[in-house]
PDB file of N, CA, C and O in Angstrom:
ATOM      1  N   UNK A   1      20.246   6.456  21.626  1.00  0.00           N
ATOM      2  CA  UNK A   1      19.359   6.649  20.495  1.00  0.00           C
ATOM      3  C   UNK A   1      18.207   5.656  20.598  1.00  0.00           C
ATOM      4  O   UNK A   1      18.435   4.462  20.798  1.00  0.00           O
ATOM      5  N   UNK A   2      16.985   6.132  20.464  1.00  0.00           N
ATOM      6  CA  UNK A   2      15.829   5.256  20.535  1.00  0.00           C
ATOM      7  C   UNK A   2      15.366   4.896  19.128  1.00  0.00           C
ATOM      8  O   UNK A   2      15.478   5.693  18.196  1.00  0.00           O
ATOM      9  N   UNK A   3      14.864   3.722  18.999  1.00  0.00           N
ATOM     10  CA  UNK A   3      14.374   3.237  17.712  1.00  0.00           C
ATOM     11  C   UNK A   3      12.895   3.547  17.580  1.00  0.00           C
ATOM     12  O   UNK A   3      12.104   3.219  18.464  1.00  0.00           O
ATOM     13  N   UNK A   4      12.523   4.180  16.473  1.00  0.00           N
ATOM     14  CA  UNK A   4      11.119   4.507  16.265  1.00  0.00           C
ATOM     15  C   UNK A   4      10.353   3.273  15.835  1.00  0.00           C
ATOM     16  O   UNK A   4      10.863   2.448  15.076  1.00  0.00           O
ATOM     17  N   UNK A   5       9.146   3.148  16.313  1.00  0.00           N
ATOM     18  CA  UNK A   5       8.267   2.065  15.924  1.00  0.00           C
ATOM     19  C   UNK A   5       7.704   2.357  14.539  1.00  0.00           C
ATOM     20  O   UNK A   5       7.377   3.501  14.222  1.00  0.00           O
ATOM     21  N   UNK A   6       7.593   1.323  13.721  1.00  0.00           N
ATOM     22  CA  UNK A   6       6.995   1.496  12.398  1.00  0.00           C
ATOM     23  C   UNK A   6       5.551   1.939  12.535  1.00  0.00           C
ATOM     24  O   UNK A   6       4.868   1.588  13.497  1.00  0.00           O
ATOM     25  N   UNK A   7       5.101   2.704  11.573  1.00  0.00           N
ATOM     26  CA  UNK A   7       3.697   3.096  11.579  1.00  0.00           C
ATOM     27  C   UNK A   7       2.849   1.858  11.299  1.00  0.00           C
ATOM     28  O   UNK A   7       3.337   0.854  10.780  1.00  0.00           O
ATOM     29  N   UNK A   8       1.584   1.953  11.649  1.00  0.00           N
ATOM     30  CA  UNK A   8       0.665   0.839  11.410  1.00  0.00           C
ATOM     31  C   UNK A   8       0.618   0.496   9.919  1.00  0.00           C
ATOM     32  O   UNK A   8       0.588  -0.679   9.554  1.00  0.00           O
ATOM     33  N   UNK A   9       0.612   1.515   9.060  1.00  0.00           N
ATOM     34  CA  UNK A   9       0.596   1.286   7.619  1.00  0.00           C
ATOM     35  C   UNK A   9       1.834   0.513   7.184  1.00  0.00           C
ATOM     36  O   UNK A   9       1.720  -0.455   6.432  1.00  0.00           O
ATOM     37  N   UNK A  10       3.010   0.922   7.641  1.00  0.00           N
ATOM     38  CA  UNK A  10       4.251   0.222   7.270  1.00  0.00           C
ATOM     39  C   UNK A  10       4.240  -1.216   7.769  1.00  0.00           C
ATOM     40  O   UNK A  10       4.739  -2.109   7.086  1.00  0.00           O
ATOM     41  N   UNK A  11       3.681  -1.450   8.946  1.00  0.00           N
ATOM     42  CA  UNK A  11       3.605  -2.811   9.478  1.00  0.00           C
ATOM     43  C   UNK A  11       2.693  -3.689   8.617  1.00  0.00           C
ATOM     44  O   UNK A  11       3.023  -4.842   8.342  1.00  0.00           O
ATOM     45  N   UNK A  12       1.554  -3.150   8.194  1.00  0.00           N
ATOM     46  CA  UNK A  12       0.635  -3.912   7.339  1.00  0.00           C
ATOM     47  C   UNK A  12       1.285  -4.192   5.989  1.00  0.00           C
ATOM     48  O   UNK A  12       1.199  -5.311   5.483  1.00  0.00           O
ATOM     49  N   UNK A  13       1.935  -3.186   5.400  1.00  0.00           N
ATOM     50  CA  UNK A  13       2.629  -3.387   4.126  1.00  0.00           C
ATOM     51  C   UNK A  13       3.687  -4.474   4.241  1.00  0.00           C
ATOM     52  O   UNK A  13       3.787  -5.344   3.375  1.00  0.00           O
ATOM     53  N   UNK A  14       4.461  -4.427   5.289  1.00  0.00           N
ATOM     54  CA  UNK A  14       5.506  -5.432   5.500  1.00  0.00           C
ATOM     55  C   UNK A  14       4.910  -6.825   5.662  1.00  0.00           C
ATOM     56  O   UNK A  14       5.420  -7.798   5.106  1.00  0.00           O
ATOM     57  N   UNK A  15       3.839  -6.909   6.418  1.00  0.00           N
ATOM     58  CA  UNK A  15       3.201  -8.211   6.665  1.00  0.00           C
ATOM     59  C   UNK A  15       2.669  -8.820   5.369  1.00  0.00           C
ATOM     60  O   UNK A  15       2.871 -10.010   5.126  1.00  0.00           O
ATOM     61  N   UNK A  16       1.999  -8.034   4.538  1.00  0.00           N
ATOM     62  CA  UNK A  16       1.463  -8.607   3.298  1.00  0.00           C
ATOM     63  C   UNK A  16       2.576  -8.867   2.294  1.00  0.00           C
ATOM     64  O   UNK A  16       2.489  -9.803   1.499  1.00  0.00           O
ATOM     65  N   UNK A  17       3.617  -8.050   2.323  1.00  0.00           N
ATOM     66  CA  UNK A  17       4.735  -8.233   1.385  1.00  0.00           C
ATOM     67  C   UNK A  17       5.454  -9.552   1.629  1.00  0.00           C
ATOM     68  O   UNK A  17       5.845 -10.231   0.679  1.00  0.00           O
ATOM     69  N   UNK A  18       5.632  -9.919   2.892  1.00  0.00           N
ATOM     70  CA  UNK A  18       6.426 -11.101   3.223  1.00  0.00           C
ATOM     71  C   UNK A  18       5.628 -12.348   3.555  1.00  0.00           C
ATOM     72  O   UNK A  18       6.191 -13.442   3.515  1.00  0.00           O
ATOM     73  N   UNK A  19       4.345 -12.242   3.879  1.00  0.00           N
ATOM     74  CA  UNK A  19       3.700 -13.464   4.362  1.00  0.00           C
ATOM     75  C   UNK A  19       2.356 -13.818   3.735  1.00  0.00           C
ATOM     76  O   UNK A  19       1.939 -14.973   3.830  1.00  0.00           O
ATOM     77  N   UNK A  20       1.686 -12.911   3.123  1.00  0.00           N
ATOM     78  CA  UNK A  20       0.336 -13.176   2.632  1.00  0.00           C
ATOM     79  C   UNK A  20       0.376 -13.467   1.130  1.00  0.00           C
ATOM     80  O   UNK A  20       1.279 -13.013   0.427  1.00  0.00           O
ATOM     81  N   UNK A  21      -0.591 -14.212   0.656  1.00  0.00           N
ATOM     82  CA  UNK A  21      -0.723 -14.494  -0.772  1.00  0.00           C
ATOM     83  C   UNK A  21      -0.982 -13.180  -1.514  1.00  0.00           C
ATOM     84  O   UNK A  21      -2.066 -12.605  -1.414  1.00  0.00           O
ATOM     85  N   UNK A  22       0.015 -12.716  -2.252  1.00  0.00           N
ATOM     86  CA  UNK A  22      -0.065 -11.419  -2.927  1.00  0.00           C
ATOM     87  C   UNK A  22      -1.125 -11.384  -4.025  1.00  0.00           C
ATOM     88  O   UNK A  22      -1.560 -10.302  -4.421  1.00  0.00           O
ATOM     89  N   UNK A  23      -1.539 -12.521  -4.512  1.00  0.00           N
ATOM     90  CA  UNK A  23      -2.547 -12.586  -5.581  1.00  0.00           C
ATOM     91  C   UNK A  23      -3.903 -12.046  -5.124  1.00  0.00           C
ATOM     92  O   UNK A  23      -4.708 -11.605  -5.944  1.00  0.00           O
ATOM     93  N   UNK A  24      -4.149 -12.081  -3.823  1.00  0.00           N
ATOM     94  CA  UNK A  24      -5.460 -11.691  -3.302  1.00  0.00           C
ATOM     95  C   UNK A  24      -5.438 -10.362  -2.556  1.00  0.00           C
ATOM     96  O   UNK A  24      -6.390 -10.026  -1.853  1.00  0.00           O
ATOM     97  N   UNK A  25      -4.345  -9.602  -2.712  1.00  0.00           N
ATOM     98  CA  UNK A  25      -4.214  -8.328  -1.993  1.00  0.00           C
ATOM     99  C   UNK A  25      -4.120  -7.155  -2.957  1.00  0.00           C
ATOM    100  O   UNK A  25      -3.486  -7.234  -4.009  1.00  0.00           O
ATOM    101  N   UNK A  26      -4.770  -6.065  -2.566  1.00  0.00           N
ATOM    102  CA  UNK A  26      -4.824  -4.871  -3.407  1.00  0.00           C
ATOM    103  C   UNK A  26      -4.596  -3.631  -2.553  1.00  0.00           C
ATOM    104  O   UNK A  26      -4.953  -3.594  -1.375  1.00  0.00           O
ATOM    105  N   UNK A  27      -4.000  -2.626  -3.163  1.00  0.00           N
ATOM    106  CA  UNK A  27      -3.758  -1.353  -2.494  1.00  0.00           C
ATOM    107  C   UNK A  27      -4.498  -0.278  -3.279  1.00  0.00           C
ATOM    108  O   UNK A  27      -4.328  -0.151  -4.491  1.00  0.00           O
ATOM    109  N   UNK A  28      -5.317   0.493  -2.577  1.00  0.00           N
ATOM    110  CA  UNK A  28      -6.045   1.596  -3.188  1.00  0.00           C
ATOM    111  C   UNK A  28      -5.237   2.857  -2.914  1.00  0.00           C
ATOM    112  O   UNK A  28      -4.911   3.154  -1.765  1.00  0.00           O
ATOM    113  N   UNK A  29      -4.914   3.601  -3.977  1.00  0.00           N
ATOM    114  CA  UNK A  29      -4.128   4.821  -3.824  1.00  0.00           C
ATOM    115  C   UNK A  29      -4.904   6.034  -4.325  1.00  0.00           C
ATOM    116  O   UNK A  29      -5.807   5.918  -5.153  1.00  0.00           O
ATOM    117  N   UNK A  30      -4.532   7.191  -3.807  1.00  0.00           N
ATOM    118  CA  UNK A  30      -5.059   8.455  -4.301  1.00  0.00           C
ATOM    119  C   UNK A  30      -4.353   8.751  -5.615  1.00  0.00           C
ATOM    120  O   UNK A  30      -3.128   8.864  -5.652  1.00  0.00           O
ATOM    121  N   UNK A  31      -5.122   8.878  -6.696  1.00  0.00           N
ATOM    122  CA  UNK A  31      -4.560   9.094  -8.025  1.00  0.00           C
ATOM    123  C   UNK A  31      -5.429  10.125  -8.732  1.00  0.00           C
ATOM    124  O   UNK A  31      -6.460   9.792  -9.318  1.00  0.00           O
ATOM    125  N   UNK A  32      -5.000  11.373  -8.669  1.00  0.00           N
ATOM    126  CA  UNK A  32      -5.803  12.458  -9.246  1.00  0.00           C
ATOM    127  C   UNK A  32      -6.019  12.226 -10.732  1.00  0.00           C
ATOM    128  O   UNK A  32      -5.082  11.900 -11.459  1.00  0.00           O
ATOM    129  N   UNK A  33      -7.248  12.393 -11.176  1.00  0.00           N
ATOM    130  CA  UNK A  33      -7.595  12.196 -12.578  1.00  0.00           C
ATOM    131  C   UNK A  33      -8.247  10.851 -12.840  1.00  0.00           C
ATOM    132  O   UNK A  33      -8.937  10.688 -13.846  1.00  0.00           O
ATOM    133  N   UNK A  34      -8.044   9.887 -11.957  1.00  0.00           N
ATOM    134  CA  UNK A  34      -8.691   8.584 -12.092  1.00  0.00           C
ATOM    135  C   UNK A  34     -10.131   8.711 -11.588  1.00  0.00           C
ATOM    136  O   UNK A  34     -10.445   9.652 -10.859  1.00  0.00           O
ATOM    137  N   UNK A  35     -11.008   7.777 -11.965  1.00  0.00           N
ATOM    138  CA  UNK A  35     -12.379   7.831 -11.443  1.00  0.00           C
ATOM    139  C   UNK A  35     -12.373   7.873  -9.912  1.00  0.00           C
ATOM    140  O   UNK A  35     -11.736   7.047  -9.258  1.00  0.00           O
ATOM    141  N   UNK A  36     -13.081   8.830  -9.366  1.00  0.00           N
ATOM    142  CA  UNK A  36     -13.162   9.061  -7.915  1.00  0.00           C
ATOM    143  C   UNK A  36     -11.787   9.308  -7.283  1.00  0.00           C
ATOM    144  O   UNK A  36     -11.616   9.151  -6.074  1.00  0.00           O
ATOM    145  N   UNK A  37     -10.810   9.696  -8.110  1.00  0.00           N
ATOM    146  CA  UNK A  37      -9.441   9.969  -7.652  1.00  0.00           C
ATOM    147  C   UNK A  37      -8.791   8.769  -6.969  1.00  0.00           C
ATOM    148  O   UNK A  37      -7.929   8.931  -6.105  1.00  0.00           O
ATOM    149  N   UNK A  38      -9.204   7.577  -7.356  1.00  0.00           N
ATOM    150  CA  UNK A  38      -8.660   6.364  -6.759  1.00  0.00           C
ATOM    151  C   UNK A  38      -8.207   5.400  -7.843  1.00  0.00           C
ATOM    152  O   UNK A  38      -8.800   5.320  -8.919  1.00  0.00           O
ATOM    153  N   UNK A  39      -7.157   4.679  -7.538  1.00  0.00           N
ATOM    154  CA  UNK A  39      -6.657   3.649  -8.435  1.00  0.00           C
ATOM    155  C   UNK A  39      -6.312   2.434  -7.585  1.00  0.00           C
ATOM    156  O   UNK A  39      -5.782   2.576  -6.483  1.00  0.00           O
ATOM    157  N   UNK A  40      -6.610   1.242  -8.092  1.00  0.00           N
ATOM    158  CA  UNK A  40      -6.342   0.010  -7.363  1.00  0.00           C
ATOM    159  C   UNK A  40      -5.127  -0.676  -7.981  1.00  0.00           C
ATOM    160  O   UNK A  40      -5.069  -0.900  -9.191  1.00  0.00           O
ATOM    161  N   UNK A  41      -4.162  -1.003  -7.127  1.00  0.00           N
ATOM    162  CA  UNK A  41      -2.966  -1.714  -7.550  1.00  0.00           C
ATOM    163  C   UNK A  41      -2.965  -3.102  -6.934  1.00  0.00           C
ATOM    164  O   UNK A  41      -3.261  -3.254  -5.748  1.00  0.00           O
ATOM    165  N   UNK A  42      -2.639  -4.108  -7.717  1.00  0.00           N
ATOM    166  CA  UNK A  42      -2.468  -5.452  -7.177  1.00  0.00           C
ATOM    167  C   UNK A  42      -1.096  -5.527  -6.520  1.00  0.00           C
ATOM    168  O   UNK A  42      -0.107  -5.081  -7.102  1.00  0.00           O
ATOM    169  N   UNK A  43      -1.025  -6.080  -5.325  1.00  0.00           N
ATOM    170  CA  UNK A  43       0.253  -6.193  -4.624  1.00  0.00           C
ATOM    171  C   UNK A  43       1.240  -7.015  -5.454  1.00  0.00           C
ATOM    172  O   UNK A  43       2.443  -6.753  -5.422  1.00  0.00           O
ATOM    173  N   UNK A  44       0.747  -7.993  -6.185  1.00  0.00           N
ATOM    174  CA  UNK A  44       1.630  -8.843  -7.007  1.00  0.00           C
ATOM    175  C   UNK A  44       2.364  -8.034  -8.072  1.00  0.00           C
ATOM    176  O   UNK A  44       3.401  -8.477  -8.565  1.00  0.00           O
ATOM    177  N   UNK A  45       1.846  -6.850  -8.442  1.00  0.00           N
ATOM    178  CA  UNK A  45       2.469  -6.009  -9.463  1.00  0.00           C
ATOM    179  C   UNK A  45       3.529  -5.064  -8.899  1.00  0.00           C
ATOM    180  O   UNK A  45       4.250  -4.418  -9.659  1.00  0.00           O
ATOM    181  N   UNK A  46       3.629  -4.981  -7.581  1.00  0.00           N
ATOM    182  CA  UNK A  46       4.607  -4.096  -6.940  1.00  0.00           C
ATOM    183  C   UNK A  46       5.970  -4.780  -6.961  1.00  0.00           C
ATOM    184  O   UNK A  46       6.114  -5.930  -6.545  1.00  0.00           O
ATOM    185  N   UNK A  47       6.967  -4.046  -7.456  1.00  0.00           N
ATOM    186  CA  UNK A  47       8.318  -4.594  -7.553  1.00  0.00           C
ATOM    187  C   UNK A  47       9.092  -4.468  -6.250  1.00  0.00           C
ATOM    188  O   UNK A  47       9.878  -5.346  -5.894  1.00  0.00           O
ATOM    189  N   UNK A  48       8.861  -3.363  -5.538  1.00  0.00           N
ATOM    190  CA  UNK A  48       9.641  -3.104  -4.335  1.00  0.00           C
ATOM    191  C   UNK A  48       8.919  -2.092  -3.458  1.00  0.00           C
ATOM    192  O   UNK A  48       8.185  -1.235  -3.949  1.00  0.00           O
ATOM    193  N   UNK A  49       9.140  -2.208  -2.143  1.00  0.00           N
ATOM    194  CA  UNK A  49       8.622  -1.238  -1.181  1.00  0.00           C
ATOM    195  C   UNK A  49       9.807  -0.796  -0.340  1.00  0.00           C
ATOM    196  O   UNK A  49      10.408  -1.604   0.368  1.00  0.00           O
ATOM    197  N   UNK A  50      10.146   0.499  -0.418  1.00  0.00           N
ATOM    198  CA  UNK A  50      11.228   0.992   0.430  1.00  0.00           C
ATOM    199  C   UNK A  50      11.249   2.511   0.460  1.00  0.00           C
ATOM    200  O   UNK A  50      10.729   3.174  -0.438  1.00  0.00           O
ATOM    201  N   UNK A  51      11.847   3.039   1.489  1.00  0.00           N
ATOM    202  CA  UNK A  51      12.084   4.475   1.653  1.00  0.00           C
ATOM    203  C   UNK A  51      10.862   5.342   1.363  1.00  0.00           C
ATOM    204  O   UNK A  51      10.980   6.393   0.734  1.00  0.00           O
ATOM    205  N   UNK A  52       9.697   4.905   1.818  1.00  0.00           N
ATOM    206  CA  UNK A  52       8.500   5.724   1.663  1.00  0.00           C
ATOM    207  C   UNK A  52       7.827   5.639   0.313  1.00  0.00           C
ATOM    208  O   UNK A  52       6.947   6.447   0.014  1.00  0.00           O
ATOM    209  N   UNK A  53       8.217   4.677  -0.517  1.00  0.00           N
ATOM    210  CA  UNK A  53       7.646   4.547  -1.859  1.00  0.00           C
ATOM    211  C   UNK A  53       7.319   3.104  -2.199  1.00  0.00           C
ATOM    212  O   UNK A  53       7.935   2.166  -1.692  1.00  0.00           O
ATOM    213  N   UNK A  54       6.324   2.953  -3.077  1.00  0.00           N
ATOM    214  CA  UNK A  54       6.049   1.685  -3.747  1.00  0.00           C
ATOM    215  C   UNK A  54       6.631   1.841  -5.148  1.00  0.00           C
ATOM    216  O   UNK A  54       6.460   2.889  -5.772  1.00  0.00           O
ATOM    217  N   UNK A  55       7.301   0.836  -5.640  1.00  0.00           N
ATOM    218  CA  UNK A  55       7.859   0.879  -6.984  1.00  0.00           C
ATOM    219  C   UNK A  55       7.122  -0.132  -7.850  1.00  0.00           C
ATOM    220  O   UNK A  55       7.128  -1.331  -7.571  1.00  0.00           O
ATOM    221  N   UNK A  56       6.484   0.375  -8.912  1.00  0.00           N
ATOM    222  CA  UNK A  56       5.747  -0.454  -9.863  1.00  0.00           C
ATOM    223  C   UNK A  56       6.309  -0.110 -11.239  1.00  0.00           C
ATOM    224  O   UNK A  56       5.994   0.937 -11.805  1.00  0.00           O
ATOM    225  N   UNK A  57       7.141  -0.999 -11.770  1.00  0.00           N
ATOM    226  CA  UNK A  57       7.811  -0.693 -13.027  1.00  0.00           C
ATOM    227  C   UNK A  57       8.670   0.549 -12.849  1.00  0.00           C
ATOM    228  O   UNK A  57       9.499   0.608 -11.941  1.00  0.00           O
ATOM    229  N   UNK A  58       8.479   1.530 -13.702  1.00  0.00           N
ATOM    230  CA  UNK A  58       9.237   2.779 -13.623  1.00  0.00           C
ATOM    231  C   UNK A  58       8.581   3.820 -12.717  1.00  0.00           C
ATOM    232  O   UNK A  58       9.120   4.912 -12.534  1.00  0.00           O
ATOM    233  N   UNK A  59       7.437   3.491 -12.159  1.00  0.00           N
ATOM    234  CA  UNK A  59       6.703   4.441 -11.316  1.00  0.00           C
ATOM    235  C   UNK A  59       7.133   4.365  -9.859  1.00  0.00           C
ATOM    236  O   UNK A  59       7.390   3.284  -9.330  1.00  0.00           O
ATOM    237  N   UNK A  60       7.207   5.526  -9.217  1.00  0.00           N
ATOM    238  CA  UNK A  60       7.402   5.621  -7.772  1.00  0.00           C
ATOM    239  C   UNK A  60       6.131   6.212  -7.204  1.00  0.00           C
ATOM    240  O   UNK A  60       5.727   7.313  -7.578  1.00  0.00           O
ATOM    241  N   UNK A  61       5.501   5.484  -6.305  1.00  0.00           N
ATOM    242  CA  UNK A  61       4.255   5.953  -5.701  1.00  0.00           C
ATOM    243  C   UNK A  61       4.515   6.194  -4.217  1.00  0.00           C
ATOM    244  O   UNK A  61       4.852   5.256  -3.495  1.00  0.00           O
ATOM    245  N   UNK A  62       4.365   7.431  -3.750  1.00  0.00           N
ATOM    246  CA  UNK A  62       4.596   7.716  -2.328  1.00  0.00           C
ATOM    247  C   UNK A  62       3.618   6.924  -1.444  1.00  0.00           C
ATOM    248  O   UNK A  62       2.430   6.815  -1.745  1.00  0.00           O
ATOM    249  N   UNK A  63       4.143   6.392  -0.375  1.00  0.00           N
ATOM    250  CA  UNK A  63       3.313   5.596   0.540  1.00  0.00           C
ATOM    251  C   UNK A  63       2.196   6.437   1.146  1.00  0.00           C
ATOM    252  O   UNK A  63       1.142   5.901   1.487  1.00  0.00           O
ATOM    253  N   UNK A  64       2.407   7.748   1.287  1.00  0.00           N
ATOM    254  CA  UNK A  64       1.346   8.588   1.879  1.00  0.00           C
ATOM    255  C   UNK A  64       0.119   8.680   0.972  1.00  0.00           C
ATOM    256  O   UNK A  64      -0.910   9.201   1.402  1.00  0.00           O
ATOM    257  N   UNK A  65       0.195   8.196  -0.254  1.00  0.00           N
ATOM    258  CA  UNK A  65      -0.958   8.184  -1.164  1.00  0.00           C
ATOM    259  C   UNK A  65      -1.866   6.971  -0.947  1.00  0.00           C
ATOM    260  O   UNK A  65      -2.955   6.904  -1.517  1.00  0.00           O
ATOM    261  N   UNK A  66      -1.428   6.024  -0.134  1.00  0.00           N
ATOM    262  CA  UNK A  66      -2.241   4.826   0.112  1.00  0.00           C
ATOM    263  C   UNK A  66      -3.477   5.210   0.923  1.00  0.00           C
ATOM    264  O   UNK A  66      -3.389   5.884   1.949  1.00  0.00           O
ATOM    265  N   UNK A  67      -4.629   4.759   0.430  1.00  0.00           N
ATOM    266  CA  UNK A  67      -5.904   5.035   1.093  1.00  0.00           C
ATOM    267  C   UNK A  67      -6.403   3.799   1.841  1.00  0.00           C
ATOM    268  O   UNK A  67      -6.962   3.902   2.933  1.00  0.00           O
ATOM    269  N   UNK A  68      -6.191   2.626   1.234  1.00  0.00           N
ATOM    270  CA  UNK A  68      -6.740   1.397   1.811  1.00  0.00           C
ATOM    271  C   UNK A  68      -5.932   0.193   1.329  1.00  0.00           C
ATOM    272  O   UNK A  68      -5.400   0.192   0.219  1.00  0.00           O
ATOM    273  N   UNK A  69      -5.850  -0.830   2.180  1.00  0.00           N
ATOM    274  CA  UNK A  69      -5.232  -2.102   1.814  1.00  0.00           C
ATOM    275  C   UNK A  69      -6.262  -3.191   2.051  1.00  0.00           C
ATOM    276  O   UNK A  69      -6.821  -3.309   3.141  1.00  0.00           O
ATOM    277  N   UNK A  70      -6.509  -4.000   0.998  1.00  0.00           N
ATOM    278  CA  UNK A  70      -7.535  -5.044   1.045  1.00  0.00           C
ATOM    279  C   UNK A  70      -6.904  -6.392   0.690  1.00  0.00           C
ATOM    280  O   UNK A  70      -6.199  -6.510  -0.312  1.00  0.00           O
ATOM    281  N   UNK A  71      -7.161  -7.392   1.507  1.00  0.00           N
ATOM    282  CA  UNK A  71      -6.694  -8.759   1.234  1.00  0.00           C
ATOM    283  C   UNK A  71      -7.852  -9.725   1.464  1.00  0.00           C
ATOM    284  O   UNK A  71      -8.560  -9.645   2.468  1.00  0.00           O
ATOM    285  N   UNK A  72      -8.026 -10.629   0.521  1.00  0.00           N
ATOM    286  CA  UNK A  72      -9.097 -11.630   0.615  1.00  0.00           C
ATOM    287  C   UNK A  72     -10.457 -10.988   0.877  1.00  0.00           C
ATOM    288  O   UNK A  72     -11.287 -11.553   1.589  1.00  0.00           O
ATOM    289  N   UNK A  73     -10.685  -9.803   0.301  1.00  0.00           N
ATOM    290  CA  UNK A  73     -11.966  -9.120   0.452  1.00  0.00           C
ATOM    291  C   UNK A  73     -12.142  -8.397   1.774  1.00  0.00           C
ATOM    292  O   UNK A  73     -13.205  -7.827   2.019  1.00  0.00           O
ATOM    293  N   UNK A  74     -11.122  -8.403   2.643  1.00  0.00           N
ATOM    294  CA  UNK A  74     -11.206  -7.735   3.941  1.00  0.00           C
ATOM    295  C   UNK A  74     -10.260  -6.539   3.968  1.00  0.00           C
ATOM    296  O   UNK A  74      -9.142  -6.602   3.457  1.00  0.00           O
ATOM    297  N   UNK A  75     -10.726  -5.458   4.568  1.00  0.00           N
ATOM    298  CA  UNK A  75      -9.887  -4.280   4.709  1.00  0.00           C
ATOM    299  C   UNK A  75      -8.921  -4.495   5.873  1.00  0.00           C
ATOM    300  O   UNK A  75      -9.346  -4.686   7.013  1.00  0.00           O
ATOM    301  N   UNK A  76      -7.609  -4.463   5.576  1.00  0.00           N
ATOM    302  CA  UNK A  76      -6.596  -4.616   6.617  1.00  0.00           C
ATOM    303  C   UNK A  76      -6.187  -3.277   7.214  1.00  0.00           C
ATOM    304  O   UNK A  76      -5.803  -3.182   8.380  1.00  0.00           O
ATOM    305  N   UNK A  77      -6.282  -2.249   6.386  1.00  0.00           N
ATOM    306  CA  UNK A  77      -5.913  -0.914   6.816  1.00  0.00           C
ATOM    307  C   UNK A  77      -6.672   0.100   5.976  1.00  0.00           C
ATOM    308  O   UNK A  77      -6.857  -0.094   4.774  1.00  0.00           O
ATOM    309  N   UNK A  78      -7.112   1.187   6.612  1.00  0.00           N
ATOM    310  CA  UNK A  78      -7.803   2.242   5.889  1.00  0.00           C
ATOM    311  C   UNK A  78      -7.449   3.578   6.513  1.00  0.00           C
ATOM    312  O   UNK A  78      -7.443   3.728   7.735  1.00  0.00           O
ATOM    313  N   UNK A  79      -7.154   4.547   5.654  1.00  0.00           N
ATOM    314  CA  UNK A  79      -6.832   5.884   6.133  1.00  0.00           C
ATOM    315  C   UNK A  79      -8.053   6.460   6.840  1.00  0.00           C
ATOM    316  O   UNK A  79      -9.180   6.332   6.360  1.00  0.00           O
ATOM    317  N   UNK A  80      -7.821   7.085   7.968  1.00  0.00           N
ATOM    318  CA  UNK A  80      -8.915   7.635   8.746  1.00  0.00           C
ATOM    319  C   UNK A  80      -9.534   8.858   8.097  1.00  0.00           C
ATOM    320  O   UNK A  80     -10.746   9.065   8.171  1.00  0.00           O
ATOM    321  N   UNK A  81      -8.691   9.674   7.455  1.00  0.00           N
ATOM    322  CA  UNK A  81      -9.188  10.900   6.859  1.00  0.00           C
ATOM    323  C   UNK A  81      -8.403  11.172   5.581  1.00  0.00           C
ATOM    324  O   UNK A  81      -7.179  11.047   5.554  1.00  0.00           O
ATOM    325  N   UNK A  82      -9.123  11.546   4.519  1.00  0.00           N
ATOM    326  CA  UNK A  82      -8.454  11.822   3.244  1.00  0.00           C
ATOM    327  C   UNK A  82      -8.341  13.306   3.030  1.00  0.00           C
ATOM    328  O   UNK A  82      -7.806  13.743   2.011  1.00  0.00           O
TER     329      UNK A  82
END
């Protein structure tokens, strides 16, 4: 059995979750109905990341909705096509 490599998005999420100052990191998600269909979440507000979802309070946000990850004003990851 071969082990699959994590996607680039999962690697960036893991890196910021465990090592970067969460106060300065934000995740932009696709959120229909919000201005420009985008919503910004502070990483510090995320309770858990697992099994393809971000958990924020009672909300489950699918990881495939992530559009961009920004830390310290720099884009760490951005979806190529929406």
